[in-house]
N, C-alpha and C positions, 0 to 999 in steps of 0.2 A: 191496451185498455183492459181493465179488470172486469170480468164477468161477475157482477155483484151478487146475483142470485146463486151462482155456482159457489162463490165465496161463502155465503151463509150456509148453503147446503153442506159444504165441506166442514165448516166449523161445528155445525150442529151434529153431524155424523160422528166426528172425532170426539166431541165432548160427551155424547151419549155412550159411545163405545168405552170411554174411560170413566163412566159413572160420575160425571160432573154433578156436584150438589145443585147447581142451577136447574137441573132437570128432574130433581127428586121430589119437588113439591109443586103442585098445581092448585092455585087458589080456585075455589068453587064459586066465589062471588067477590064483588068489590071490597067488602068489609075485610075478608081474609087477606086479600091482596094488599090492602092498605096497612093492616096490622103487621104483616110480614115485612113490608118495605120499611116501615118505621123501625122495627126491631133490627133490621139488617145493618143499619148504619154502624160502622166501626166494629163489626162483629163478623166472624167467619160464617159462611152459609150453613155449614154443618151444625153449628151451635144455634143459629137462628131458627133452623127447621125444627130442631128438637124442642127448644124452649117455646117457639111460636105455637107448635101443636099443643103444648101443655097449657098455654094461655087460652087458646081457642077452645079447648075441651071444657075449660071452666067458664069462658065467656064467649060463646059462639055467635053473639050478636051485640050490637051497640048497647041495647038495653041492659043486658047482664053485666057488661063491662062498666057501664056508668054506675051500677049499683055497688060494685066492689069498692072497698076503700083503698087508698093509695098503698098502705102497708101490705094488703093482700096482693095487689098487683106487683109490688116490689118482690115479694116472696116467689111469685109465679115466674117472674122474668129474671131472677137473680142469675148471673152468669153472662148476661147480655151487656155489651159495652154501655156505660152511662145508664145503668138500669134504673137508678133512682130518678134521674131527670126524665127518662122515658116513661116511667110509671106515672109521674105527675102529668106529663103531656097526654098520655093515653086516656087517663081519667077525664081530663078536661075536654079532649077531642070527642070522647064518647058522649059526654053530656051535651056538647054542641050539636052533634049529629042527631041525638034523640030529640032535643028541644027545638032546634032550628030546621032540621031536614026530615023530621018525622021518621027517624031511624034509617033513612036511605042515604047511601054515600053519594055525594054529588060527583058528577063525572065531567064537570067543566073545569079546565085548568085554573081559571081565575078564582073559582070557589075553593078548590082543593088546597091551593097554596096558602089560603088564609087560615087553614086549620092548624092547631098546635102540632108541632113536630113534623109538619109536611113541607118539604122543599121542592124544588123543581124536579129533581130526579124521582122522588117518591110519587109526585103527582103524575108524571109521565108514565111510570110503571103501571099505575092503576088504570089510567086512560087507555094505554096500549093493550092491556090485558082484557079490557071489557068494552071493545067496540070503537074507541076513538083511534085517531092516527097520531102517533107520537114516537119519538126516539128518546129513551131514557139513557142518559149518559152518566155512568159511575166511573170509578177509578179504572176498572177493566176496559171499558169501552174507550175511555180517553187515552189510556196507555197504548192499547193495541192499534187503534186507528192511527196514532202518531208513529208507533214503532214500525208498522208495515208500510207507512207512507201514503195512506189514504187522505190524511189531513196533515197540516202543519200548524198546530194551535197550542196555546198555553193554558187556556182555561176550558173546563168542561162545557160551559155555555157556548163557547166558540166552536168546540167540537160538535155539539148538537146542531148548530146552524149549518156547519159545513157538511155534515152527514146528511142532513135534510136536502141539501142541494144535490148531493151525490147519488143517494139512493132514491129510486122511484117510490112514490108514496105507498104503493101496495106492499113494499118490503119493510117499511119502517118498524112495524110491530114485532118483527123477528130479530131486529138488530141487537137489542139489549141482551136477550137470553143467549143468543148465539155467541156473542163476544164474551159475555161473562163465563159461560161454560168453557169456552176455549181458553180463556185466561186462567181459569182454575186448574186446567189440566195440561195445557201445552205452553201457551204464551204467558208464563208466570211472571210476576213482578221481578223476581230474582231467579237467576239460572233458568231461563226459558229453555225448553227442550227443542232447540232449533234443528238438531239432526233428525228428530222424529216428526218435525212439523210438515204437514201436507201442503202448506201454502208458502213454504220458504222461497220458492222460485219467484214469487211476486213481492217478497218482503224487502223493503229498503234496508232495514237494519242487518238482515242476514247477508245481503249483497255487500254491504260495507265491511262485514267481518271477513269476507273471503279474500 
């Protein structure tokens, strides 16, 4: 039986020791968390952090973002994957937040996923960062959970449901960042550093290689 708290502790410690990008930016409010999560799709975290900070310095709240025109937003986030599409979504999202939610980011899953550019993973990232209980599953979480044998799933949504059953609720909010940081530094998509991995003794894939 895997000690799940110890697993997260180990992943976090190793990721921080190796300066994982996942631990280099901490959102100060739900708005910053939402913007960074939207920008991060199809983009390396190092790039997301740099460009996200640039955008947030120019548009530190929904009101200022809503006032920017799409071309300005495009110029600010150029270098992000699908930056033109994201610029349009960000403009639309900011206008909805200002007009419908009085500039406050909704923290209910059902409301977040209705916003432009916000999917299940993004909604869960924001919720888990600011008080709610959620497990945000991205490619790192999905890959590592299956690779080490915690789950046996095909889709991220299935991984999320299985991890919720497996982890006690008080640990849910730590799962995403721990797995992402670990995936950026040790359990990489290609050429994982198995011989340096501190959890290889419980890893299904590592055992199959031996």
